[in-house]
C-alpha positions as CSV (number, residue, x, y, z in Angstrom):
1,X,93.6,54.2,105.2
2,X,91.5,55.4,102.3
3,X,93.6,55.6,99.1
4,X,90.7,56.0,96.7
5,X,91.6,58.9,94.3
6,X,89.5,62.0,94.8
7,X,88.4,63.9,91.6
8,X,87.4,67.1,93.4
9,X,90.6,69.0,92.6
10,X,90.4,68.0,88.9
11,X,86.8,69.3,88.7
12,X,87.6,72.4,90.7
13,X,90.4,73.4,88.3
14,X,88.5,72.1,85.2
15,X,85.6,74.4,85.9
16,X,87.7,77.2,87.3
17,X,86.6,79.4,84.4
18,X,83.1,79.6,86.0
19,X,84.3,81.3,89.2
20,X,86.8,83.4,87.2
21,X,84.1,84.7,84.9
22,X,81.7,85.4,87.8
23,X,84.4,87.6,89.5
24,X,85.5,89.3,86.3
25,X,81.9,90.1,85.3
26,X,81.2,91.5,88.8
27,X,84.2,93.9,88.3
28,X,83.1,94.7,84.8
29,X,79.6,95.6,85.9
30,X,80.8,97.6,88.9
31,X,79.2,95.5,91.6
32,X,81.8,96.3,94.3
33,X,81.9,100.0,93.4
34,X,78.1,100.2,93.6
35,X,78.1,98.7,97.0
36,X,81.1,100.7,98.3
37,X,80.5,100.9,102.1
38,X,76.7,100.3,101.9
39,X,74.4,97.3,102.2
40,X,71.8,96.7,99.4
41,X,69.1,94.2,98.7
42,X,69.5,92.1,95.6
43,X,66.8,94.0,93.8
44,X,68.4,97.4,94.7
45,X,71.8,96.3,93.6
46,X,70.6,94.6,90.5
47,X,68.6,97.7,89.5
48,X,71.6,99.9,90.0
49,X,73.9,97.9,87.7
50,X,71.0,97.1,85.3
51,X,70.6,93.4,85.7
52,X,67.7,91.3,84.3
53,X,65.7,89.8,87.3
54,X,66.5,86.2,86.2
55,X,70.1,86.3,87.2
56,X,70.2,88.6,90.2
57,X,70.2,86.1,93.1
58,X,72.2,83.4,91.4
59,X,74.9,86.0,90.5
60,X,75.1,87.8,93.9
61,X,74.7,84.5,95.9
62,X,77.5,83.0,93.8
63,X,79.7,85.9,94.8
64,X,78.7,85.3,98.4
65,X,79.6,81.6,98.1
66,X,82.9,82.5,96.5
67,X,83.8,84.8,99.3
68,X,83.6,88.1,97.4
69,X,80.4,89.4,99.0
70,X,78.7,88.9,102.4
71,X,74.9,88.7,103.0
72,X,72.7,89.3,106.0
73,X,69.3,87.6,105.8
74,X,67.9,85.7,102.8
75,X,65.6,86.2,99.9
76,X,64.3,89.5,98.8
77,X,65.1,91.1,102.2
78,X,68.7,89.9,102.3
79,X,71.3,92.6,102.3
80,X,74.5,92.3,100.3
81,X,77.7,94.0,101.3
82,X,81.4,94.0,100.2
83,X,83.9,92.0,102.1
84,X,86.8,93.8,103.6
85,X,89.0,92.7,100.7
86,X,86.6,93.6,97.9
87,X,85.8,97.0,99.5
88,X,89.5,97.7,99.6
89,X,90.7,96.4,96.3
90,X,87.7,96.3,93.9
91,X,85.9,99.6,94.6
92,X,87.1,102.0,91.9
93,X,86.8,104.9,94.2
94,X,89.3,103.5,96.7
95,X,93.1,104.1,96.3
96,X,93.8,100.4,96.6
97,X,91.8,99.5,93.5
98,X,93.4,96.6,91.6
99,X,90.5,95.9,89.3
100,X,92.3,97.4,86.3
101,X,94.2,94.2,85.7
102,X,90.9,92.2,86.1
103,X,89.2,94.5,83.6
104,X,91.9,93.7,81.1
105,X,91.8,90.0,81.9
106,X,88.0,90.0,81.1
107,X,88.3,92.2,78.0
108,X,91.3,90.6,76.5
109,X,93.0,87.6,78.2
110,X,89.9,85.5,78.8
111,X,89.3,85.3,75.0
112,X,93.0,84.8,74.2
113,X,93.4,82.0,76.7
114,X,90.7,80.0,75.0
115,X,93.3,79.3,72.3
116,X,96.1,78.2,74.6
117,X,96.2,74.8,72.9
118,X,96.9,76.5,69.5
119,X,99.6,78.6,71.2
120,X,101.3,75.5,72.5
121,X,101.1,73.8,69.2
122,X,102.2,76.7,67.0
123,X,104.3,78.9,69.3
124,X,102.3,81.9,68.0
125,X,100.4,84.6,70.0
126,X,96.7,84.3,70.2
127,X,95.6,87.8,71.0
128,X,94.8,90.7,68.6
129,X,98.1,89.9,66.8
130,X,96.5,86.7,65.6
131,X,94.0,88.6,63.5
132,X,95.9,91.8,62.5
133,X,99.5,90.4,62.3
134,X,100.6,93.5,64.1
135,X,103.0,93.0,67.1
136,X,101.3,93.3,70.5
137,X,102.9,96.5,71.7
138,X,102.5,98.2,68.4
139,X,98.8,97.4,68.6
140,X,98.6,98.6,72.2
141,X,100.5,101.9,71.6
142,X,98.5,102.7,68.4
143,X,95.2,102.8,70.3
144,X,95.2,105.5,73.1
145,X,92.2,104.0,74.9
146,X,93.6,100.5,74.9
147,X,97.0,101.9,76.0
148,X,95.3,103.7,78.9
149,X,93.6,100.4,79.9
150,X,96.8,98.5,79.7
151,X,98.7,101.0,81.8
152,X,95.9,101.3,84.4
153,X,95.8,97.5,84.6
154,X,99.6,97.1,85.1
155,X,99.7,99.9,87.6
156,X,96.9,98.4,89.7
157,X,98.6,95.0,89.7
158,X,102.1,96.4,90.5
159,X,101.5,99.0,93.2
160,X,101.6,96.5,96.1
161,X,104.9,95.0,94.8
162,X,106.4,98.5,94.5
163,X,105.4,99.3,98.0
164,X,107.0,96.1,99.2
165,X,110.2,96.9,97.2
166,X,110.3,100.4,98.7
167,X,110.3,99.1,102.2
168,X,112.4,95.9,101.9
169,X,115.3,97.1,99.7
170,X,118.2,99.1,101.3
171,X,118.2,102.5,99.4
172,X,120.7,104.1,101.8
173,X,123.6,104.1,99.4
174,X,121.8,105.3,96.3
175,X,120.6,108.7,95.1
176,X,119.0,108.1,91.7
177,X,116.7,105.5,90.1
178,X,115.5,105.0,86.6
179,X,112.4,102.9,86.0
180,X,112.5,101.4,82.5
181,X,109.1,100.9,81.0
182,X,107.9,103.3,83.7
183,X,104.3,103.6,82.3
184,X,102.3,106.0,84.5
185,X,105.3,106.5,86.8
186,X,103.8,104.6,89.8
187,X,107.2,102.9,90.7
188,X,108.9,106.3,90.8
189,X,106.0,107.8,92.9
190,X,106.2,105.1,95.5
191,X,110.0,105.2,95.8
192,X,110.2,109.0,96.1
193,X,107.4,109.0,98.7
194,X,109.3,106.5,100.9
195,X,112.8,107.8,100.2
196,X,113.2,111.6,100.1
197,X,116.9,111.4,99.0
198,X,116.0,109.5,95.8
199,X,115.5,111.4,92.5
200,X,113.7,109.2,89.9
201,X,113.4,109.0,86.1
202,X,110.4,107.3,84.5
203,X,111.6,106.1,81.1
204,X,109.1,104.9,78.4
205,X,108.0,105.4,74.8
206,X,106.8,108.9,73.7
207,X,103.2,107.8,73.6
208,X,103.3,107.2,77.4
209,X,104.8,110.6,78.3
210,X,101.5,112.5,78.7
211,X,100.0,109.7,80.8
212,X,103.0,109.6,83.1
213,X,103.3,113.4,83.5
214,X,99.6,113.7,84.3
215,X,99.8,110.9,86.9
216,X,103.0,112.3,88.5
217,X,101.5,115.8,88.6
218,X,98.4,114.6,90.3
219,X,100.6,113.0,93.0
220,X,102.4,116.3,93.5
221,X,105.8,114.8,92.6
222,X,106.8,116.6,89.4
223,X,109.8,118.1,91.1
224,X,111.1,114.7,92.2
225,X,110.4,112.6,89.0
226,X,111.6,113.3,85.5
227,X,109.8,111.7,82.6
228,X,112.1,110.8,79.8
229,X,111.0,109.4,76.5
230,X,113.0,106.9,74.5
231,X,113.0,103.4,72.9
232,X,115.2,100.8,74.5
233,X,115.7,99.1,71.1
234,X,117.5,102.2,69.8
235,X,118.5,104.4,72.7
236,X,120.8,104.1,75.7
237,X,119.1,104.1,79.1
238,X,119.4,107.2,81.4
239,X,122.2,107.0,83.9
240,X,121.2,106.1,87.4
241,X,122.4,104.3,90.5
242,X,119.5,101.8,90.4
243,X,117.7,100.7,87.2
244,X,114.4,98.9,87.7
245,X,112.5,96.9,85.1
246,X,109.1,95.7,86.4
247,X,107.3,93.1,84.2
248,X,109.6,94.1,81.3
249,X,112.1,91.3,80.7
250,X,109.4,88.6,80.5
251,X,107.8,90.3,77.5
252,X,110.8,89.4,75.3
253,X,112.8,86.5,73.9
254,X,116.3,85.7,75.3
255,X,118.2,87.8,72.8
256,X,116.2,90.9,73.8
257,X,116.4,90.1,77.5
258,X,120.2,90.0,77.3
259,X,120.1,93.3,75.3
260,X,118.1,95.0,78.0
261,X,120.4,93.6,80.8
262,X,123.4,94.9,78.9
263,X,121.9,98.3,78.4
264,X,121.3,98.5,82.2
265,X,124.9,97.4,82.9
266,X,126.2,100.2,80.6
267,X,124.1,102.8,82.4
268,X,124.9,101.8,86.0
269,X,127.9,103.0,88.0
270,X,130.1,100.5,89.9
271,X,128.0,99.2,92.8
272,X,124.8,100.1,91.0
273,X,121.9,97.7,90.9
274,X,119.6,96.2,88.2
275,X,116.3,95.2,89.7
276,X,113.9,93.0,87.8
277,X,110.5,92.7,89.4
278,X,108.6,89.7,88.1
279,X,106.5,86.7,89.2
280,X,109.9,84.9,89.4
281,X,109.6,81.2,88.9
282,X,111.2,79.1,91.6
283,X,114.5,77.5,90.6
284,X,113.0,74.0,90.7
285,X,110.0,75.1,88.7
286,X,107.6,73.3,91.0
287,X,106.0,75.9,93.4
288,X,105.2,79.2,91.8
289,X,102.2,78.2,89.7
290,X,101.3,81.8,89.0
291,X,104.8,82.5,87.6
292,X,104.5,79.5,85.4
293,X,101.1,80.4,84.2
294,X,102.3,84.0,83.6
295,X,104.9,82.5,81.3
296,X,102.2,80.7,79.4
297,X,100.4,84.1,79.3
298,X,103.5,85.6,77.6
299,X,103.3,82.7,75.0
300,X,99.6,83.6,74.4
301,X,100.4,87.4,74.3
302,X,103.8,87.5,72.5
303,X,104.8,84.1,71.2
304,X,108.4,84.2,72.2
305,X,108.3,86.1,75.5
306,X,108.7,84.0,78.7
307,X,109.1,84.2,82.5
308,X,112.2,82.8,84.2
309,X,113.8,81.7,87.4
310,X,116.2,83.6,89.6
311,X,119.0,81.2,88.4
312,X,118.2,82.0,84.8
313,X,118.4,85.8,85.5
314,X,121.7,85.4,87.3
315,X,123.3,83.4,84.5
316,X,122.4,86.1,82.0
317,X,123.7,88.9,84.3
318,X,127.0,87.0,85.1
319,X,127.6,86.6,81.3
320,X,127.3,90.4,80.9
321,X,129.6,91.2,83.9
322,X,127.5,91.7,87.0
323,X,129.3,90.7,90.2
324,X,126.6,89.8,92.8
325,X,123.0,88.7,92.9
326,X,120.1,88.2,95.3
327,X,116.4,87.6,95.3
328,X,114.1,89.7,97.5
329,X,110.6,88.3,97.9
330,X,108.0,91.1,97.6
331,X,104.3,90.0,97.8
332,X,102.4,86.9,96.7
333,X,104.1,85.3,93.7
334,X,106.3,88.3,93.0
335,X,110.0,88.9,93.8
336,X,112.8,91.3,92.9
337,X,115.8,89.7,91.2
338,X,118.7,92.0,91.9
339,X,122.1,92.1,90.2
340,X,124.9,94.4,91.4
341,X,127.6,95.8,89.1
């Protein structure tokens, strides 16, 4: 039996930023959107997205080797085409587009994560805040273009989880739902589409209201979804049978997490449910690597924000008075932690 250690996994992860940057750059340059449902030679595709000849074949063939493009033939006559996955999820003109979060990763997170070591040693955020000393969300909400990018990114990442929640959770005993930090109102749109008896409220800061109303109107759901503006640091939450918080609690320190859970408790009726949709870390903290790295991302982004386990969530909810708890796996590394009043 060969027990000689193998360094391949170390090298794979150590140089993981190479493959990451190839994919992120392909999204940035619109490779998958340019291809759509067509086949193109390297020269045709390179010309369309304005590449210098030197990098054309290395770049596109790297995407083939990584599994993000397919190719028929070789050399100048070879034809490149999207895979089923990249055609579905990385063509901007397809409804399943999730590239928004990758665009944000390329524009912001790739740079910030280069200072992870400093974040670990100082406990301080390493994003725009590092240079402006302005809190992350204040920076985001002060710039309409950056806010639009952030909301589009989060929406693209979350839609699949919302779809899973809409089909896996039992909504039969509920009539109203308030999505806290509702952004463009995607959660509310998904829920009302699947469950005609549910009326939704999308709750977020005033700067988000026009983005949400536009998105909801485009979906033809303005009569089913109310957009309410407020600030959960200063305002009570709207009353509802279900209160959802998707990728909200992990933004904040423990004190604010408990504040938000208490606000939800106060706005729910008996039997109501608080639903936290997150990349929930497994209780043993050994398996959900994405959840653990997302928690590191919150260190890089916010300093004191962090992700958590289901057991953590339940301990906070019990402290505030919730009676029952469950975890509902949604998709990939994401789950819904649900506490019942």
